[in-house]
C-alpha positions in Angstrom: 0.0 0.0 0.0 2.8 2.4 0.9 4.5 1.7 -2.5 1.3 2.6 -4.3 1.1 5.9 -2.4 4.7 6.7 -3.2 4.2 6.0 -6.9 1.0 8.0 -6.9 2.7 10.9 -5.2 5.6 10.8 -7.6 3.2 10.7 -10.6 1.3 13.7 -9.2 4.6 15.6 -8.7 5.7 14.7 -12.3 2.4 15.8 -13.8 2.4 19.1 -11.8 6.0 19.7 -13.0 5.1 19.1 -16.6 2.0 21.3 -16.2 3.9 24.2 -14.7 6.6 24.0 -17.4 3.9 24.4 -20.0 2.5 27.4 -18.2 5.9 29.1 -17.8 7.3 28.8 -21.3 7.1 30.7 -24.6 5.2 29.6 -27.6 7.4 28.4 -30.4 6.5 27.9 -34.1 9.1 26.1 -36.2 8.9 26.2 -40.0 11.0 24.4 -42.5 12.1 26.1 -45.7 12.8 23.6 -48.5 14.4 20.9 -46.2 14.9 18.7 -49.3 17.6 21.2 -50.4 19.5 21.3 -47.1 23.3 20.9 -47.2 23.3 17.6 -45.2 20.3 15.6 -44.0 21.6 12.5 -45.6 20.7 9.1 -44.1 23.2 6.4 -43.9 20.9 3.4 -44.1 17.4 4.9 -44.1 14.8 6.2 -46.5 15.7 9.8 -47.4 12.2 11.2 -46.7 11.7 9.2 -43.5 15.1 10.3 -42.2 14.5 14.0 -43.1 11.2 13.9 -41.2 12.9 12.3 -38.2 15.6 15.1 -38.2 12.9 17.7 -38.5 10.9 16.2 -35.6 14.0 16.1 -33.4 14.9 19.7 -34.1 11.3 20.7 -33.4 11.9 19.1 -30.0 15.2 21.0 -29.5 13.5 24.4 -30.2 10.6 23.4 -27.9 13.1 22.7 -25.1 14.8 26.0 -25.6 11.5 27.9 -25.7 10.6 26.4 -22.3 13.4 28.6 -20.9 11.9 31.8 -22.2 9.5 33.9 -20.1 5.8 33.1 -20.1 3.9 34.9 -22.8 6.8 35.3 -25.2 6.5 33.9 -28.7 9.3 32.7 -30.9 9.0 32.0 -34.6 11.8 30.0 -36.2 12.3 29.3 -39.9 15.1 26.7 -40.5 16.7 27.4 -43.8 19.6 24.9 -43.8 21.2 22.1 -41.7 24.5 20.4 -42.1 24.7 17.5 -39.7 27.9 16.6 -37.9 29.8 14.0 -39.9 29.5 12.9 -43.5 27.9 9.9 -45.1 30.4 7.5 -46.6 28.7 5.1 -49.0 31.7 2.9 -49.4 32.8 2.6 -45.7 30.0 0.2 -44.7 30.5 -2.2 -47.7 27.9 -4.1 -49.6 25.6 -1.1 -49.9 25.7 -0.1 -46.2 26.6 3.5 -45.8 28.0 4.9 -42.5 28.0 8.5 -41.1 31.6 9.2 -40.3 32.1 11.9 -37.6 35.4 13.8 -37.8 36.5 17.3 -36.9 36.4 18.1 -40.6 32.6 17.6 -40.7 31.3 20.2 -38.2 27.6 20.7 -37.6 25.9 23.9 -38.8 22.4 25.3 -38.9 20.9 28.5 -40.5 17.6 29.9 -39.4 15.7 33.1 -39.2 13.8 33.9 -36.0 11.5 36.5 -34.6 11.1 36.8 -30.8 8.2 38.8 -29.3 7.7 39.6 -25.7 4.5 39.1 -23.7 3.2 42.5 -25.0 3.7 41.4 -28.7 6.7 43.8 -29.0 9.3 42.5 -31.4 12.6 42.0 -29.6 14.6 40.2 -32.3 14.2 39.6 -36.0 17.5 38.1 -37.1 19.2 35.4 -39.2 21.5 33.1 -37.4 24.3 31.1 -39.0 25.7 28.7 -36.4 28.7 26.3 -37.0 30.5 24.5 -34.2 34.1 24.0 -35.4 35.2 22.7 -32.0 32.4 20.2 -31.6 34.8 17.3 -31.1 36.9 19.1 -28.5 34.2 19.7 -25.9 34.7 17.5 -22.8 32.0 14.8 -22.5 30.7 15.2 -26.0 31.7 11.7 -27.2 30.0 10.0 -24.3 26.4 10.9 -25.3 24.8 8.7 -27.9 21.6 10.8 -28.4 20.7 11.5 -32.0 22.0 14.8 -33.2 23.7 15.5 -29.9 26.3 17.8 -31.5 23.6 19.9 -33.1 21.6 20.1 -29.9 24.7 21.2 -28.0 25.5 23.9 -30.6 21.9 25.2 -30.3 21.9 25.2 -26.5 25.2 27.0 -26.4 24.0 29.7 -28.8 20.7 30.1 -26.9 22.4 30.4 -23.5 25.2 32.7 -24.6 23.3 34.9 -27.1 19.5 34.8 -26.9 18.9 34.4 -23.1 21.1 37.4 -22.2 19.2 39.6 -24.7 15.9 38.5 -23.2 17.2 39.1 -19.6 18.4 42.5 -20.7 15.0 43.4 -22.1 13.2 42.1 -19.0 15.5 44.2 -16.8 14.7 47.3 -18.8 11.0 47.0 -18.4 9.4 49.2 -15.8 8.5 47.5 -12.5 4.9 47.2 -11.7 4.1 47.8 -8.0 1.6 45.4 -6.4 
């Protein structure tokens, strides 16, 4: 009986955490501009369209995770215009028609996107084009231990978000007049 109560309590805590995260995050809309023409969303051993859709879904999730760090009421519109995944597909390395994605320093991840960020009053804070490339993606400590799909790309986006976008949002929030209660 006690185990059931602990499990129910944990489930309630988890649900309330998820619910509060949804309440305290920005809305994000991700659009894809001609993904079939992107520099590198090449599958190694998968259907091209299926793989492209998997990549797009994963990047949608990355942008959702980042938007969760923005203040409530903000809206963020992102249009992805190019992706170059870490590594390169070698169609001869796998032998017998099995391609492999080879990840080396030479094949760094990159992403290009346009984005518009609006505050909770609808005021446009940013309207910019970003061109990110992580040339040192293999030198970061702990990078090679994570086997998540598109880990290098996710880390590149997180680093940009934390170093560039969040400080701009915090600066804007600090400049707003304080409302007395």
